[in-house]
C-alpha positions as CSV (number, residue, x, y, z in Angstrom):
1,X,76.2,117.6,109.8
2,X,77.2,114.6,107.6
3,X,79.1,115.3,104.3
4,X,78.9,112.7,101.6
5,X,81.5,111.9,98.9
6,X,80.9,109.5,96.0
7,X,84.1,108.2,94.3
8,X,86.1,111.1,95.7
9,X,83.6,113.9,94.7
10,X,80.9,115.6,96.7
11,X,77.9,113.4,96.2
12,X,75.1,114.7,94.0
13,X,71.5,113.8,93.8
14,X,72.2,111.1,91.2
15,X,74.6,109.2,93.4
16,X,72.3,109.5,96.4
17,X,69.2,108.3,94.5
18,X,71.1,105.2,93.3
19,X,72.1,104.4,96.9
20,X,68.3,104.2,97.7
21,X,68.1,101.0,95.8
22,X,69.0,99.3,99.1
23,X,71.6,96.9,97.6
24,X,75.0,97.4,99.0
25,X,77.1,97.0,102.1
26,X,79.2,99.2,104.4
27,X,81.5,99.5,107.4
28,X,81.5,102.1,110.1
29,X,84.5,103.4,112.1
30,X,85.9,106.1,114.2
31,X,88.9,108.3,113.3
32,X,91.0,110.0,115.9
33,X,93.9,112.3,115.0
34,X,93.8,110.7,111.6
35,X,94.2,107.2,112.9
36,X,92.0,104.1,113.1
37,X,91.9,100.9,115.2
38,X,91.6,97.7,113.1
39,X,91.6,99.4,109.7
40,X,92.7,96.2,108.0
41,X,89.6,94.5,109.4
42,X,87.4,97.2,107.9
43,X,89.0,96.7,104.5
44,X,88.6,93.0,104.7
45,X,84.9,93.4,105.4
46,X,84.5,95.8,102.4
47,X,86.4,93.5,100.1
48,X,84.4,90.4,101.2
49,X,81.1,92.1,100.8
50,X,82.0,93.5,97.4
51,X,83.0,90.0,96.1
52,X,79.8,88.4,97.3
53,X,77.3,91.1,96.3
54,X,78.9,92.3,93.1
55,X,81.4,89.6,92.0
56,X,84.2,92.0,91.6
57,X,87.3,93.1,93.5
58,X,87.3,96.3,95.5
59,X,90.2,98.7,94.9
60,X,91.2,99.1,98.5
61,X,94.1,101.5,97.6
62,X,91.6,103.8,96.0
63,X,89.2,103.6,98.9
64,X,92.0,104.7,101.3
65,X,92.9,107.5,99.0
66,X,89.2,108.7,98.8
67,X,88.9,108.5,102.6
68,X,92.1,110.5,103.2
69,X,91.0,113.1,100.7
70,X,87.5,113.5,102.3
71,X,89.0,113.9,105.8
72,X,91.6,116.4,104.5
73,X,89.0,118.4,102.5
74,X,86.9,118.8,105.7
75,X,90.0,119.3,107.9
76,X,88.6,116.5,110.1
77,X,91.3,114.8,112.2
78,X,88.5,113.3,114.3
79,X,85.4,111.9,112.7
80,X,82.7,109.2,112.4
81,X,83.1,107.5,109.1
82,X,80.8,105.2,107.1
83,X,82.0,103.7,103.9
84,X,79.3,102.2,101.7
85,X,79.9,100.1,98.5
86,X,77.0,100.1,96.0
87,X,76.6,100.6,92.3
88,X,74.8,103.3,90.4
89,X,74.5,100.9,87.5
90,X,73.0,98.0,89.5
91,X,69.6,96.9,88.1
92,X,67.5,94.6,90.3
93,X,65.8,93.3,87.1
94,X,69.2,92.1,85.9
95,X,71.1,91.4,89.2
96,X,73.7,89.1,87.5
97,X,74.8,91.8,85.0
98,X,78.4,92.8,85.8
99,X,78.6,96.4,87.0
100,X,81.3,98.7,88.4
101,X,81.0,99.6,92.1
102,X,80.8,103.0,93.6
103,X,82.1,104.1,97.0
104,X,80.1,106.5,99.2
105,X,82.1,108.0,102.1
106,X,80.1,109.7,104.8
107,X,82.0,112.0,107.2
108,X,80.3,113.2,110.4
109,X,81.3,114.4,113.9
110,X,83.2,112.0,116.0
111,X,81.0,109.8,118.3
112,X,81.4,107.8,121.4
113,X,78.9,105.8,123.5
114,X,79.1,106.5,127.2
115,X,79.7,103.5,129.4
116,X,76.3,103.7,131.0
117,X,74.6,100.4,131.9
118,X,71.6,99.6,129.7
119,X,68.8,97.0,129.8
120,X,67.9,95.1,126.7
121,X,64.9,93.1,125.6
122,X,65.4,89.6,124.0
123,X,63.4,89.4,120.8
124,X,63.2,86.7,118.1
125,X,65.1,87.7,115.0
126,X,67.8,86.3,112.8
127,X,69.7,88.7,110.6
128,X,69.7,87.9,106.9
129,X,73.1,87.2,105.4
130,X,74.5,87.8,108.9
131,X,78.1,87.7,107.7
132,X,77.7,90.8,105.5
133,X,77.2,94.3,106.9
134,X,74.6,95.0,104.3
135,X,72.3,98.1,104.1
136,X,69.1,96.2,104.9
137,X,68.7,97.7,108.4
138,X,64.9,98.2,108.6
139,X,64.2,95.2,111.0
140,X,67.1,96.3,113.3
141,X,65.6,99.7,113.9
142,X,62.0,98.5,114.1
143,X,63.0,95.9,116.8
144,X,64.9,98.6,118.7
145,X,61.7,100.7,118.6
146,X,59.7,97.8,120.0
147,X,62.1,97.4,122.9
148,X,62.0,101.1,123.7
149,X,58.2,101.0,123.7
150,X,58.4,98.3,126.3
151,X,60.7,100.3,128.6
152,X,64.1,98.9,127.5
153,X,67.1,100.6,126.0
154,X,67.6,98.3,123.1
155,X,66.8,94.9,121.6
156,X,68.8,91.7,121.8
157,X,68.3,89.1,119.1
158,X,67.5,85.4,119.8
159,X,67.5,82.9,116.9
160,X,65.0,80.1,116.2
161,X,67.0,77.7,118.4
162,X,66.8,80.1,121.3
163,X,70.4,81.2,121.2
164,X,71.5,84.8,121.8
165,X,73.3,86.2,118.8
166,X,73.8,90.0,118.8
167,X,72.1,93.3,119.4
168,X,70.6,95.7,116.9
169,X,73.9,97.4,116.0
170,X,76.3,95.8,118.4
171,X,77.9,92.6,119.6
172,X,78.2,91.4,123.1
173,X,80.2,89.2,125.4
174,X,79.3,87.4,128.7
175,X,81.2,87.0,132.0
176,X,80.9,84.0,134.3
177,X,83.3,85.3,137.0
178,X,86.3,83.6,135.4
179,X,86.0,83.5,131.6
180,X,84.7,85.7,128.8
181,X,82.1,83.9,126.8
182,X,81.4,84.8,123.2
183,X,78.0,83.8,121.9
184,X,78.5,81.6,118.8
185,X,75.1,81.9,117.1
186,X,75.1,83.3,113.6
187,X,75.7,87.1,113.8
188,X,77.4,90.0,112.1
189,X,80.9,89.7,113.6
190,X,82.1,93.3,114.1
191,X,85.7,94.4,113.9
192,X,85.6,95.5,117.5
193,X,84.8,92.0,118.6
194,X,87.9,90.7,116.8
195,X,90.0,93.4,118.4
196,X,88.7,92.5,121.8
197,X,89.4,88.8,121.4
198,X,93.0,89.5,120.3
199,X,93.4,92.0,123.2
200,X,92.2,89.5,125.8
201,X,94.5,86.8,124.4
202,X,97.4,89.2,124.7
203,X,96.4,89.8,128.4
204,X,96.1,86.1,129.1
205,X,92.4,86.3,129.8
206,X,90.5,83.0,129.5
207,X,87.8,83.1,126.9
208,X,85.7,80.7,124.9
209,X,82.7,80.4,122.4
210,X,79.5,78.8,123.4
211,X,75.7,78.8,122.8
212,X,74.0,81.2,125.2
213,X,70.3,80.8,125.9
214,X,68.1,83.3,127.7
215,X,67.0,80.7,130.3
216,X,70.6,79.9,131.2
217,X,71.6,83.6,131.8
218,X,71.5,83.0,135.5
219,X,74.9,81.3,135.1
220,X,76.3,84.6,133.8
221,X,77.5,87.3,136.2
222,X,77.7,90.1,133.6
223,X,77.5,91.1,130.0
224,X,79.0,94.0,127.9
225,X,78.0,95.4,124.5
226,X,80.2,97.1,122.0
227,X,80.6,98.4,118.5
228,X,82.9,100.9,116.8
229,X,81.6,103.8,118.9
230,X,82.3,102.3,122.3
231,X,81.9,99.6,125.0
232,X,79.1,99.7,127.6
233,X,77.8,97.4,130.3
234,X,74.4,95.6,130.2
235,X,72.5,96.0,133.5
236,X,69.9,93.4,132.5
237,X,68.7,91.1,129.7
238,X,65.0,90.9,130.0
239,X,64.3,90.1,133.7
240,X,67.8,88.8,134.4
241,X,69.9,91.3,136.3
242,X,73.7,91.3,135.6
243,X,75.6,92.4,138.7
244,X,79.2,92.1,137.5
245,X,79.0,93.8,134.1
246,X,81.3,96.5,135.3
247,X,84.0,93.9,136.0
248,X,83.8,92.7,132.4
249,X,83.7,96.3,131.1
250,X,87.1,97.0,132.7
251,X,88.6,93.9,131.2
252,X,87.3,94.7,127.7
253,X,88.5,98.3,127.9
254,X,92.0,97.0,128.8
255,X,91.8,94.5,125.9
256,X,90.8,97.1,123.3
257,X,93.7,99.4,124.5
258,X,96.1,96.7,123.3
259,X,95.3,97.6,119.7
260,X,97.1,100.8,118.6
261,X,95.5,103.6,116.6
262,X,97.4,103.6,113.2
263,X,97.5,106.5,110.8
264,X,95.4,106.0,107.6
């Protein structure tokens, strides 16, 4: 069961109805033994989104205090957390009116995605305002549904130029047998992606950014997907099989292990 807190208090119907306006942004993370990987990156994401969507500064010290309070109140040392920034006073008829922001903290059971190989279907889609983790998630889930209907495990987005960008709720990396390749098409760049890049650099692993097109996937030996809940190999993208995804998986698992879990 998910428990919701708004500005440090158990969320009531008023707070939740305001969140349905669908204007806001969020970050998702895992807490283990009261610690988080890459917490500074999550705060940066929240601060950036608040500036762009509401034109104000987010009180990150207060956000941390509310998150700690919520975890302590539920006695949850391990948890899945979603922090959403919205405003109960936002009015779509007057979107330029200055309003204070509200913070919705959702606490649920800890989650992890098993490292089971999955097949994904390339579909044309470009995320709107891709640099913001906004709450407009309808097309992501609808495209995932379409992929499942066609016998795949998830959808992979391809932009108007034919470049692979990201999955529905995850990023990905490719392997050519020597280097890790990060697709550079416009996408929501997750905190896990940043941690993996830094970890690979610490391990001395060669990596680079490049445009990746579906017709050129034959040059890739493997691919791995990831988000805050885990890392998993991709068995196939469309009709293209990926035989060495497990090799890349091991490298990325080692890279992520370079980032310590720091107490909140």
